[in-house]
Backbone as CSV, one residue per row, in Angstrom:
resi,resn,N_x,N_y,N_z,CA_x,CA_y,CA_z,C_x,C_y,C_z
1,MET,-21.591,66.632,-32.425,-21.027,66.457,-33.759,-22.065,65.797,-34.657
2,GLY,-22.077,66.153,-35.924,-23.044,65.624,-36.862,-22.673,64.244,-37.381
3,ILE,-23.469,63.762,-38.278,-23.253,62.457,-38.887,-22.181,62.584,-39.967
4,LYS,-21.279,61.622,-40.015,-20.261,61.578,-41.066,-20.704,60.573,-42.119
5,PHE,-20.892,61.075,-43.330,-21.325,60.228,-44.432,-20.131,59.799,-45.270
6,ARG,-20.270,58.686,-45.947,-19.197,58.150,-46.781,-18.972,58.961,-48.044
7,SER,-20.005,59.612,-48.516,-19.896,60.351,-49.771,-20.970,61.426,-49.831
8,VAL,-20.837,62.276,-50.819,-21.863,63.291,-51.075,-23.190,62.591,-51.385
9,GLU,-23.142,61.531,-52.156,-24.371,60.793,-52.497,-25.092,60.324,-51.241
10,HIS,-24.355,59.782,-50.291,-24.957,59.332,-49.032,-25.645,60.493,-48.314
11,ALA,-24.937,61.601,-48.188,-25.492,62.763,-47.480,-26.701,63.323,-48.215
12,PHE,-26.607,63.393,-49.532,-27.696,63.927,-50.354,-28.965,63.095,-50.167
13,GLN,-28.849,61.797,-50.299,-30.013,60.920,-50.160,-30.555,60.929,-48.730
14,ALA,-29.658,61.016,-47.751,-30.084,61.027,-46.342,-30.972,62.221,-46.037
15,HIS,-30.778,63.309,-46.763,-31.576,64.512,-46.512,-33.040,64.362,-46.937
16,LYS,-33.378,63.243,-47.504,-34.781,62.966,-47.824,-35.518,62.395,-46.605
17,TYR,-34.763,62.170,-45.531,-35.308,61.581,-44.306,-35.220,62.580,-43.160
18,PRO,-36.053,62.383,-42.139,-35.932,63.217,-40.932,-34.551,62.997,-40.306
19,LEU,-34.062,63.991,-39.612,-32.726,63.961,-39.019,-32.479,62.690,-38.205
20,GLU,-33.449,62.286,-37.416,-33.266,61.130,-36.539,-33.164,59.796,-37.293
21,GLU,-33.443,59.791,-38.600,-33.368,58.563,-39.394,-32.188,58.541,-40.367
22,ARG,-31.374,59.564,-40.356,-30.304,59.675,-41.360,-29.098,58.789,-41.091
23,SER,-28.901,58.352,-39.863,-27.704,57.556,-39.550,-27.695,56.220,-40.293
24,GLN,-28.851,55.749,-40.758,-28.883,54.492,-41.514,-28.034,54.584,-42.789
25,PHE,-27.778,55.783,-43.255,-26.999,55.964,-44.476,-25.498,55.791,-44.252
26,THR,-25.068,55.699,-43.010,-23.639,55.514,-42.737,-23.216,54.058,-42.876
27,GLU,-24.181,53.165,-42.976,-23.887,51.726,-42.982,-24.065,51.069,-44.348
28,VAL,-24.359,51.842,-45.374,-24.671,51.255,-46.682,-23.731,51.790,-47.760
29,ASP,-23.693,51.082,-48.898,-22.898,51.586,-50.019,-23.726,52.606,-50.800
30,ALA,-23.116,53.230,-51.797,-23.780,54.312,-52.537,-25.030,53.831,-53.278
31,ASP,-24.997,52.624,-53.829,-26.179,52.104,-54.523,-27.352,51.937,-53.566
32,GLU,-27.058,51.427,-52.373,-28.113,51.258,-51.380,-28.610,52.612,-50.888
33,ALA,-27.711,53.585,-50.783,-28.122,54.940,-50.384,-29.111,55.503,-51.398
34,LYS,-28.841,55.299,-52.684,-29.769,55.766,-53.731,-31.110,55.052,-53.616
35,ARG,-31.057,53.737,-53.373,-32.291,52.963,-53.237,-33.106,53.459,-52.047
36,LEU,-32.441,53.679,-50.925,-33.128,54.202,-49.746,-33.718,55.583,-50.022
37,GLY,-32.978,56.407,-50.733,-33.464,57.740,-51.069,-34.729,57.687,-51.904
38,ARG,-34.764,56.751,-52.860,-35.961,56.610,-53.708,-37.164,56.103,-52.918
39,ALA,-36.889,55.403,-51.812,-37.960,54.807,-51.010,-38.324,55.652,-49.791
40,ALA,-37.855,56.882,-49.727,-38.100,57.717,-48.543,-39.592,57.882,-48.280
41,PRO,-40.030,57.541,-47.068,-41.442,57.723,-46.728,-41.746,59.213,-46.552
42,ASN,-42.954,59.582,-46.833,-43.394,60.976,-46.687,-42.549,61.953,-47.512
43,PHE,-42.014,61.466,-48.618,-41.183,62.291,-49.480,-42.031,63.370,-50.143
44,ASN,-41.569,64.599,-50.064,-42.277,65.728,-50.659,-41.501,66.173,-51.899
45,GLY,-41.899,65.674,-53.052,-41.193,65.959,-54.294,-41.163,67.429,-54.661
46,GLU,-42.222,68.124,-54.392,-42.278,69.555,-54.710,-41.242,70.327,-53.884
47,TYR,-41.171,70.001,-52.600,-40.173,70.629,-51.726,-38.762,70.246,-52.183
48,TRP,-38.565,68.971,-52.455,-37.250,68.479,-52.864,-36.761,69.188,-54.131
49,ASP,-37.651,69.378,-55.072,-37.275,70.067,-56.310,-36.788,71.491,-56.034
50,ARG,-37.299,72.095,-54.973,-36.882,73.465,-54.626,-35.542,73.501,-53.904
51,VAL,-35.176,72.452,-53.174,-33.977,72.498,-52.335,-32.797,71.683,-52.853
52,ARG,-33.027,70.753,-53.762,-31.966,69.809,-54.133,-30.727,70.460,-54.737
53,ASP,-30.891,71.474,-55.570,-29.720,72.108,-56.186,-28.840,72.788,-55.140
54,ASN,-29.453,73.531,-54.229,-28.685,74.205,-53.176,-28.050,73.205,-52.215
55,LEU,-28.767,72.135,-51.917,-28.213,71.098,-51.055,-26.993,70.472,-51.714
56,MET,-27.116,70.074,-52.976,-25.988,69.454,-53.667,-24.810,70.419,-53.744
57,PHE,-25.080,71.683,-54.052,-24.014,72.669,-54.102,-23.287,72.746,-52.759
58,SER,-24.039,72.812,-51.673,-23.438,72.905,-50.340,-22.589,71.677,-50.016
59,LEU,-23.086,70.512,-50.370,-22.349,69.273,-50.096,-21.062,69.197,-50.921
60,VAL,-21.147,69.554,-52.191,-19.962,69.507,-53.066,-18.944,70.560,-52.634
61,LEU,-19.408,71.738,-52.283,-18.507,72.776,-51.799,-17.799,72.312,-50.524
62,TYR,-18.533,71.719,-49.613,-17.940,71.201,-48.382,-16.868,70.158,-48.703
63,LYS,-17.193,69.248,-49.606,-16.267,68.175,-49.984,-14.943,68.746,-50.484
64,PHE,-15.001,69.680,-51.413,-13.775,70.192,-52.019,-13.092,71.262,-51.167
65,SER,-13.800,71.847,-50.244,-13.197,72.823,-49.333,-12.449,72.137,-48.196
66,ASN,-12.799,70.892,-47.910,-12.246,70.195,-46.755,-11.350,69.015,-47.091
67,ASN,-11.043,68.842,-48.363,-10.164,67.751,-48.772,-9.159,68.315,-49.777
68,GLU,-7.947,68.551,-49.302,-6.940,69.206,-50.137,-6.615,68.413,-51.397
69,GLU,-6.531,67.100,-51.282,-6.215,66.262,-52.442,-7.285,66.380,-53.518
70,LEU,-8.542,66.306,-53.112,-9.632,66.433,-54.080,-9.706,67.843,-54.648
71,ARG,-9.477,68.832,-53.804,-9.484,70.225,-54.270,-8.433,70.421,-55.359
72,GLU,-7.231,69.877,-55.144,-6.163,70.013,-56.143,-6.530,69.321,-57.449
73,LYS,-7.203,68.183,-57.366,-7.642,67.487,-58.579,-8.677,68.315,-59.335
74,LEU,-9.582,68.924,-58.601,-10.588,69.767,-59.247,-9.927,70.980,-59.888
75,LEU,-9.020,71.599,-59.165,-8.333,72.779,-59.699,-7.467,72.431,-60.902
76,ALA,-6.977,71.201,-60.962,-6.145,70.765,-62.087,-6.926,70.711,-63.395
77,THR,-8.254,70.771,-63.311,-9.057,70.784,-64.538,-9.025,72.150,-65.203
78,GLY,-8.396,73.127,-64.540,-8.253,74.469,-65.107,-9.607,75.090,-65.385
79,GLY,-9.766,75.596,-66.594,-11.031,76.208,-66.981,-11.859,75.310,-67.879
80,LYS,-11.543,74.018,-67.901,-12.246,73.083,-68.788,-13.714,72.934,-68.407
81,TYR,-14.516,72.707,-69.426,-15.926,72.405,-69.229,-16.029,71.011,-68.626
82,LEU,-16.775,70.874,-67.545,-16.952,69.586,-66.892,-18.361,69.072,-67.147
83,GLU,-18.436,67.811,-67.504,-19.731,67.199,-67.806,-19.795,65.843,-67.138
84,GLU,-20.898,65.587,-66.450,-21.114,64.250,-65.893,-21.886,63.435,-66.916
85,THR,-21.139,62.681,-67.680,-21.743,61.806,-68.683,-22.112,60.502,-67.997
86,ASN,-23.277,59.951,-68.334,-23.698,58.712,-67.686,-24.457,57.840,-68.662
87,ASP,-24.632,56.587,-68.266,-25.418,55.651,-69.078,-26.615,55.114,-68.296
88,TRP,-26.966,55.813,-67.198,-28.115,55.378,-66.391,-29.299,56.329,-66.534
89,ASP,-29.300,57.072,-67.628,-30.450,57.892,-68.015,-30.716,59.066,-67.075
90,ASP,-29.647,59.621,-66.484,-29.797,60.790,-65.624,-29.608,62.042,-66.474
91,HIS,-30.713,62.673,-66.802,-30.672,63.884,-67.621,-30.710,65.157,-66.777
92,TYR,-30.856,65.011,-65.488,-30.887,66.181,-64.611,-29.477,66.520,-64.130
93,TRP,-28.851,65.609,-63.403,-27.509,65.859,-62.875,-26.432,65.688,-63.933
94,GLY,-26.733,64.923,-64.951,-25.722,64.637,-65.955,-26.231,64.757,-67.372
95,VAL,-25.508,64.078,-68.250,-25.829,64.042,-69.671,-25.799,62.582,-70.105
96,CYS,-26.860,62.137,-70.737,-26.962,60.766,-71.222,-27.305,60.814,-72.703
97,ASN,-26.529,60.119,-73.504,-26.744,60.116,-74.950,-26.779,61.531,-75.529
98,GLY,-25.925,62.387,-75.001,-25.803,63.748,-75.520,-26.861,64.724,-75.042
99,GLU,-27.753,64.301,-74.163,-28.809,65.183,-73.676,-28.833,65.234,-72.159
100,GLY,-29.067,66.420,-71.634,-29.210,66.555,-70.194,-28.831,67.942,-69.717
101,ASP,-29.216,68.233,-68.464,-28.967,69.546,-67.868,-27.551,69.694,-67.310
102,ASN,-26.882,68.587,-67.029,-25.511,68.601,-66.514,-25.375,69.450,-65.242
103,LYS,-26.338,69.335,-64.350,-26.302,70.118,-63.107,-25.050,69.812,-62.276
104,MET,-24.601,68.543,-62.278,-23.409,68.208,-61.500,-22.171,68.850,-62.110
105,GLY,-22.036,68.787,-63.399,-20.903,69.441,-64.046,-20.890,70.929,-63.759
106,LYS,-22.039,71.560,-63.845,-22.143,73.004,-63.576,-21.829,73.306,-62.111
107,THR,-22.283,72.445,-61.219,-21.985,72.609,-59.793,-20.486,72.520,-59.558
108,LEU,-19.849,71.532,-60.164,-18.404,71.371,-59.999,-17.635,72.575,-60.543
109,MET,-18.070,73.107,-61.666,-17.382,74.275,-62.228,-17.547,75.498,-61.325
110,THR,-18.716,75.668,-60.724,-18.927,76.779,-59.793,-18.075,76.606,-58.549
111,VAL,-18.061,75.402,-58.004,-17.248,75.122,-56.819,-15.766,75.332,-57.146
112,ARG,-15.354,74.937,-58.327,-13.960,75.134,-58.742,-13.575,76.598,-58.672
113,GLU,-14.460,77.460,-59.134,-14.181,78.908,-59.084,-14.092,79.418,-57.653
114,ILE,-14.927,78.896,-56.793,-14.945,79.334,-55.390,-13.686,78.888,-54.661
115,VAL,-13.288,77.624,-54.836,-12.122,77.119,-54.099,-10.814,77.613,-54.702
116,ARG,-10.878,78.126,-55.917,-9.674,78.682,-56.554,-9.253,79.903,-55.787
């Protein structure tokens, strides 16, 4: 059986480490998981940029496919546009001060269509 992570964030950040080092992410909160992810040794940014969107999509799809309560909450958004607005300057996954790619919002909307 694989490692059970507390959240998508934990699993996402853990994937910056070799498989044998990922269990450390089961013992920390989400902020610490992000910190550990930023400090990953031998991190290959070029590779990460190529895989991160598909990894996040897979993790989010798994989350909403395997949790009926969360799936129903996502489906309750109907066809609404979803945006991850933030104040921590994340312009890739979200939107900050009206600017950003909103990759998380787009991922959630795609997953919503799939689980529907």
